[in-house]
C-alpha positions in Angstrom: 18.5 2.3 -34.8 20.9 3.7 -38.0 22.5 1.1 -40.3 26.4 1.7 -40.9 25.9 4.1 -43.9 23.6 6.2 -41.5 20.5 5.3 -43.0 17.9 5.0 -40.3 14.1 3.7 -40.5 11.4 7.4 -39.0 7.7 5.8 -38.9 5.1 8.7 -38.7 1.4 8.2 -38.6 1.7 4.7 -39.6 4.4 5.7 -42.1 7.7 4.7 -42.6 10.1 6.7 -43.9 14.2 5.6 -44.5 16.5 8.4 -43.6 19.6 9.8 -44.9 22.2 12.5 -44.4 24.4 13.3 -47.5 27.8 14.3 -47.0 26.6 18.3 -48.3 24.1 17.8 -45.4 20.6 16.9 -48.0 18.9 14.8 -46.2 17.0 12.5 -48.0 13.7 10.7 -47.1 12.2 7.8 -48.6 8.3 6.6 -48.4 9.3 3.1 -47.7 5.4 2.2 -47.1 4.4 5.0 -50.0 1.9 3.7 -52.8 5.4 4.2 -55.1 8.5 2.6 -55.1 11.5 5.4 -54.5 9.3 8.6 -54.0 10.1 10.8 -50.9 11.5 14.0 -50.5 14.9 15.7 -49.8 15.8 19.0 -47.3 19.0 21.2 -48.5 21.4 21.9 -45.0 21.1 25.1 -43.5 22.5 27.4 -45.6 25.2 28.9 -42.9 29.3 28.8 -43.6 31.3 26.8 -41.4 34.8 27.1 -41.9 37.3 23.5 -42.8 37.8 21.5 -39.8 34.7 22.8 -37.6 31.8 20.9 -36.8 28.5 22.7 -37.8 26.7 24.6 -34.3 24.2 21.5 -33.1 21.2 24.0 -34.5 22.3 22.6 -37.8 20.8 19.4 -37.2 17.7 18.0 -38.9 16.2 17.1 -35.0 13.5 14.1 -35.0 10.6 16.9 -34.4 11.7 18.9 -37.5 11.8 15.7 -39.7 8.3 14.6 -38.8 7.0 17.6 -39.2 8.1 17.7 -43.0 7.1 14.6 -42.8 3.8 15.1 -42.5 3.9 18.2 -44.6 4.8 15.7 -47.5 2.1 13.3 -46.7 -0.4 15.6 -46.6 0.2 17.3 -49.7 0.2 13.5 -51.4 -2.3 13.0 -53.6 -4.6 10.1 -52.3 -5.4 8.8 -56.1 -2.0 9.3 -57.6 0.2 8.7 -54.4 2.1 12.2 -56.1 2.4 15.6 -54.5 -0.8 17.1 -56.1 
């Protein structure tokens, strides 16, 4: 469920991430339950020209499956001792 600002939470393998997409299409994934406050990662918008006033095609939307794979990849690269990417 999303809040009025479009933020929502996604739980992946017991870890909670707050998901938010900005107006430029960048998706931010903040690791709420991670060891370091405010840590997470961002994914840029697909590089495709969309004429002004038109909606991007549906394949430009990051699905939960894509988000889950990206979150799992991020977590797998985090050093368990530091809580940061190694």
